[in-house]
C-alpha positions as a printed Julia matrix, in Angstrom:
327×3 Matrix{Float64}:
 -31.37   11.57   6.3
 -32.05   14.64   8.37
 -35.31   14.36  10.31
 -37.24   17.06  12.13
 -39.46   15.45  14.76
 -42.24   17.73  16.0
 -42.63   16.29  19.47
 -40.39   13.29  19.96
 -40.25   12.89  23.72
 -43.34   10.73  24.39
 -45.03    7.61  22.98
 -45.29    7.69  19.16
 -42.94   10.62  18.75
 -40.33    8.95  20.92
 -40.68    5.68  19.01
 -40.11    7.55  15.73
 -37.12    9.4   17.16
 -35.47    6.25  18.49
 -36.09    4.37  15.23
 -34.56    7.22  13.22
 -31.49    7.33  15.46
 -31.12    3.56  15.07
 -31.05    4.07  11.3
 -28.22    6.56  11.69
 -30.36    9.58  10.82
 -29.63   13.05  12.15
 -32.63   13.95  14.31
 -33.75   17.36  15.49
 -36.49   17.27  18.12
 -38.75   20.29  18.48
 -40.68   20.27  21.76
 -41.7    22.37  24.75
 -38.87   21.17  26.95
 -41.05   19.39  29.52
 -39.46   15.98  28.88
 -35.94   15.0   27.94
 -35.56   13.8   24.34
 -33.54   10.68  23.52
 -29.77   11.07  23.66
 -28.17   11.85  20.33
 -30.78   14.35  19.16
 -30.53   18.1   18.66
 -33.23   19.81  20.73
 -35.13   22.95  19.73
 -37.74   24.41  22.03
 -41.04   26.09  21.31
 -44.75   26.0   22.1
 -46.96   25.48  19.06
 -49.91   26.92  20.93
 -48.22   30.25  21.64
 -47.56   33.33  19.54
 -44.11   33.11  17.92
 -43.95   29.53  19.21
 -42.27   28.32  16.01
 -39.41   30.83  16.11
 -36.82   28.08  16.63
 -37.84   26.55  13.28
 -37.42   29.67  11.17
 -34.05   28.42   9.96
 -32.76   24.98   9.04
 -33.35   22.36   6.37
 -34.48   18.76   6.73
 -35.13   15.81   4.44
 -38.31   14.91   6.3
 -40.65   16.03   9.08
 -42.83   13.85  11.3
 -45.7    15.54  13.12
 -47.84   13.77  15.75
 -49.92   16.82  16.74
 -53.48   16.04  17.91
 -54.63   19.54  18.85
 -55.94   22.42  16.76
 -55.28   21.97  13.01
 -54.03   25.54  12.74
 -50.84   24.44  14.53
 -50.18   21.89  11.78
 -50.99   24.53   9.17
 -48.5    27.0   10.62
 -45.69   24.46  10.96
 -46.23   22.95   7.52
 -46.33   26.34   5.81
 -43.19   27.44   7.59
 -41.3    24.29   6.59
 -42.68   23.66   3.09
 -39.69   25.25   1.32
 -37.04   23.77   3.62
 -38.17   20.18   4.17
 -38.47   17.39   1.65
 -41.47   15.45   2.96
 -44.03   15.82   5.76
 -45.56   12.85   7.58
 -48.6    13.67   9.68
 -49.66   10.98  12.15
 -53.41   11.13  11.81
 -56.15    8.72  12.86
 -58.72    6.4   11.36
 -61.21    8.6   13.21
 -61.18   10.81  10.1
 -63.56    8.38   8.37
 -67.25    9.26   8.55
 -68.99    7.1   11.14
 -70.07    4.37  10.84
 -67.06    3.17   8.88
 -67.99   -0.27   7.52
 -65.82   -3.32   7.97
 -63.17   -3.51   5.25
 -63.06    0.23   4.53
 -59.96    1.38   2.66
 -58.38    4.81   2.35
 -60.94    5.98  -0.22
 -63.85    5.89   2.24
 -65.9     9.01   3.07
 -64.28   11.45   5.49
 -65.48   13.84   8.16
 -65.38   17.56   7.48
 -62.33   19.47   8.68
 -60.5    22.73   8.2
 -56.79   23.52   8.27
 -57.7    26.9    9.78
 -59.59   25.51  12.77
 -58.14   26.87  16.01
 -59.97   24.38  18.27
 -59.64   20.67  18.92
 -62.98   19.94  20.58
 -63.86   17.4   17.89
 -60.98   14.9   17.66
 -61.99   13.51  14.27
 -62.45   16.95  12.72
 -59.15   18.13  14.24
 -57.23   15.2   12.77
 -58.86   15.72   9.38
 -57.97   19.41   9.56
 -54.37   18.43  10.3
 -54.35   16.2    7.22
 -55.65   19.04   5.06
 -53.03   21.4    6.49
 -50.17   19.0    5.68
 -51.51   18.31   2.18
 -52.08   22.0    1.39
 -48.48   22.88   2.24
 -46.68   19.8    0.89
 -49.0    18.41  -1.81
 -47.97   14.92  -2.87
 -44.97   15.18  -0.53
 -47.39   14.8    2.41
 -47.77   11.37   4.01
 -50.98   10.87   6.04
 -50.55    8.06   8.55
 -54.04    6.98   9.64
 -53.33    4.96  12.75
 -55.88    3.07  14.81
 -55.34    1.76  18.33
 -51.66    2.28  19.2
 -49.93    0.18  21.86
 -46.38   -0.4   23.02
 -43.67    1.03  25.28
 -43.97    4.72  26.24
 -47.77    4.57  26.0
 -49.16    7.64  27.77
 -52.84    6.88  27.1
 -52.94    4.07  29.65
 -54.72    1.23  27.87
 -52.19   -1.59  27.83
 -50.5    -0.27  31.01
 -53.85   -0.53  32.8
 -54.35   -4.15  31.8
 -50.8    -5.02  32.81
 -51.21   -3.31  36.16
 -54.56   -4.91  36.83
 -53.41   -8.41  35.96
 -50.19   -7.94  37.91
 -52.29   -7.41  41.06
 -53.57  -10.96  40.64
 -56.82  -12.54  41.77
 -59.98  -12.91  39.69
 -59.87  -10.58  36.67
 -62.95   -9.63  34.68
 -61.99  -10.66  31.14
 -64.55   -9.34  28.67
 -65.56  -11.86  26.03
 -65.56  -13.31  23.63
 -62.0   -14.51  24.06
 -61.81  -14.76  20.25
 -62.59  -11.05  19.72
 -60.33  -10.03  16.83
 -58.24   -6.93  17.55
 -56.59   -4.53  15.13
 -53.88   -2.23  16.45
 -50.34   -1.03  15.75
 -47.26   -1.17  17.94
 -45.83    2.37  18.04
 -42.44    1.01  16.98
 -43.94   -0.69  13.91
 -45.68    2.58  13.05
 -42.33    4.34  13.38
 -40.46    1.88  11.16
 -43.07    1.97   8.4
 -43.31    5.77   8.5
 -39.56    6.26   8.24
 -39.33    3.71   5.45
 -42.13    5.47   3.57
 -40.4     8.82   3.93
 -37.15    7.31   2.69
 -38.95    5.79  -0.32
 -40.8     8.99  -1.2
 -44.28    7.57  -0.55
 -47.11   10.07  -0.16
 -50.86   10.05   0.35
 -53.1     8.41   2.94
 -52.49    4.99   4.51
 -54.43    3.01   7.1
 -51.7     1.96   9.51
 -52.78   -0.84  11.78
 -52.26   -4.59  11.77
 -54.44   -6.87   9.74
 -57.8    -7.58  11.43
 -57.31  -10.44  13.86
 -53.55   -9.97  14.19
 -54.31  -10.76  17.83
 -57.38  -11.58  19.89
 -58.58  -10.28  23.23
 -57.62  -13.61  24.69
 -54.08  -13.47  23.35
 -53.67   -9.92  24.64
 -54.79  -10.65  28.21
 -53.1   -14.04  28.39
 -49.85  -12.4   27.29
 -50.29   -9.92  30.15
 -50.71  -12.78  32.6
 -47.67  -14.58  31.24
 -45.24  -11.65  31.33
 -46.29  -10.4   34.77
 -46.13  -13.89  36.28
 -49.08  -12.92  38.44
 -51.45  -15.28  40.21
 -54.34  -13.95  38.14
 -57.46  -15.82  37.05
 -58.98  -14.52  33.84
 -62.74  -14.93  34.18
 -64.13  -14.68  30.66
 -67.5   -13.0   30.79
 -70.11  -12.77  28.06
 -70.49   -9.3   26.51
 -74.14   -9.02  27.54
 -73.21   -9.7   31.17
 -70.46   -7.09  31.08
 -72.86   -4.49  29.7
 -75.58   -5.49  32.18
 -73.14   -4.61  34.96
 -73.03   -1.04  33.64
 -69.44   -1.34  32.41
 -68.43    0.8   29.45
 -66.49   -0.79  26.59
 -63.19    0.83  25.59
 -63.01    3.32  28.47
 -63.48    1.06  31.51
 -62.17   -2.07  29.77
 -59.52   -0.76  27.39
 -59.34   -2.17  23.84
 -62.58   -4.13  24.34
 -65.59   -3.52  22.11
 -68.84   -5.36  21.58
 -69.81   -6.48  18.1
 -71.36   -3.75  15.98
 -70.61   -0.51  14.2
 -67.88    0.63  16.59
 -66.0    -2.67  16.38
 -66.31   -2.68  12.59
 -64.96    0.87  12.44
 -62.04    0.36  14.81
 -61.1    -3.25  14.13
 -62.0    -3.73  10.47
 -59.74   -1.52   8.37
 -58.42   -2.6    5.0
 -54.64   -2.3    5.34
 -53.6    -3.84   2.04
 -52.04   -0.55   0.89
 -49.72   -0.38   3.91
 -48.86   -4.08   3.72
 -47.91   -3.67   0.07
 -45.49   -0.9    1.05
 -43.66   -2.77   3.77
 -45.76   -2.72   6.95
 -44.68   -5.47   9.33
 -46.31   -6.02  12.72
 -44.6    -7.81  15.59
 -46.43  -10.48  17.66
 -48.7    -9.26  20.45
 -46.57  -11.1   23.01
 -43.57   -8.97  22.12
 -45.54   -5.74  22.43
 -46.89   -6.81  25.83
 -43.52   -8.02  27.15
 -41.68   -4.86  26.1
 -44.39   -2.62  27.55
 -44.19   -4.52  30.85
 -40.4    -4.17  30.92
 -40.77   -0.43  30.33
 -43.41   -0.13  33.06
 -41.18   -1.96  35.53
 -38.35    0.43  34.73
 -40.67    3.24  35.86
 -41.74    1.51  39.05
 -44.97    0.23  37.55
 -46.75    3.53  36.9
 -47.01    4.89  33.37
 -47.21    8.62  32.6
 -50.61    9.84  31.42
 -51.43   12.68  29.06
 -53.16   15.45  31.02
 -55.69   16.0   28.21
 -57.0    12.43  28.24
 -59.06   10.68  30.96
 -57.36    7.71  32.57
 -58.95    4.44  31.39
 -59.76    1.47  33.57
 -62.36   -0.22  35.72
 -62.76    0.68  39.4
 -61.95   -2.3   41.68
 -65.31   -2.16  43.45
 -67.19   -2.18  40.14
 -65.16   -5.15  38.93
 -65.78   -7.03  42.18
 -69.52   -6.42  41.92
 -69.59   -7.67  38.32
 -67.67  -10.8   39.29
 -70.2   -11.46  42.04
């Protein structure tokens, strides 16, 4: 298989690239040249946000394309239109944010969607931008388009900072504010499991939309944080704190305490997807302990500090705010 990876040097794109290389695929990576792609790829450079930014893609043929773009949908439109006659299939890594909020627990791929446009040149609204990207891929490739609706993504190369923050905080040791309940059921996807399923789907000729996260409750908040404590070997004390006490301290779920949500519409929407369609087509999710251990090993190889996307705020709780909440 010949794969064109739009991106391919960071997080999900890198996981897809490495998985494709491991399968023996020929991989071309199209990126801006700011980061080195994995060895064994052919690199093409261009800026999708610039005029004539796709010039390097005007020639060439590929069996499949994977696109992780999260900016203006018009960039997906332009790439998909350019490649429609020279690529077999087009996988667009979208998001479960495309479902109209509040998305009820157990929602499958046929749920109501937000409005979006393939011609939108802005990305101010993340959900609308991802939906516009889906429409752009589907308009150019029809049933050859694969829409990968991911939820929370974790794993090595994470440049959002959620799991790296927890690992770094727990590695520092001492009392750690652990937001309860410990049994909070999480739903997420390891970037490498996303990559393997996506490549397998492309190989099998699967198209259409798929929720791509683990089953609800694949791991709990307790298992996630306790895995962090185990792999870091830190002298950390997880102090499980009731949700109402965390909120009373003025602490924001998700942003200040990554991956944590209180019960309600947001938790149902993010941690309650029906993934039976993906499971029936081969999705397999590794244990949370493996995701945590491999992310810690990657962090240590970087000296403990993960790269962060410049367009996303860094998550995490300020030490003084944590200390005040712990009393």
